N, C-alpha and C positions, 0 to 999 in steps of 0.2 A: 504494500500499500504506500503510495507516495504521499508527499506532504499535502497536496491539494485535496486528495481523497480523505486523508485524516482530518483535515480542517472541516471538510463538508460533513463527515460523520459526526464530528464534535458539535458542529452547529445544529444538526438535526436532533441530537440527543439533548442539547441545551433547550431547544425549542419544545421538545416533548415533555421535559420535566419542569418547565417554567411554571411556577405556582403563583406568580404575582397577581393573576386575575382571580384567585380564589379568595373567598371570604373566610375570615377567622371567626372563632367563637365570640371574640370581643366585638368584631364587626356586626355579627348577627344580634348580639345583645344590645348594641347601640341602636340598630335599626328597629328592634322590637320596642325599645323604650320610646323612640320617636313615633312609631306607629301608634302606640298606646296613647301618647299625648295628643296626637292628631285625632284619634277616635274620640277621646274625651271632649276635645274642643268641638268636634262635630256634633256630638250628642247634646252638648249645651246649646249650640245654635239651633238644632232641630227642636229641642224642648221649648225654647223661647218662641220659635216660629209657630209651633202647634198651639201654644198658649195664646199668642196674638190672633191666630186664625180663629180659635174658639171664641175669643172675646168679640171678634168681628161678626161671627155668626150669631152670637147672642144679641149683639146690638141690632143686627139686621132683623132677627126674629122679633125683637121688642118693637122696632119701628113698624114692621109689617102688622103686628098685632094691634098697635094703636091706630094705624091707618085703616085697617080693615075691620077692626073689632069694635 
């Protein structure tokens, strides 16, 4: 095997075992914490929207009752 072939084989092996794109347990734990925080914020926003929507429906029902009743 000459020098060029050895370098080509070495490069192929290095590319095959390159783990720089893999996530570590710490990476996954960080991602999990971020996702939980995002979900908690989303839950809060959705709760407020449902509360406001319910209040709007109640106001509409009251107005219709007074108008028609």
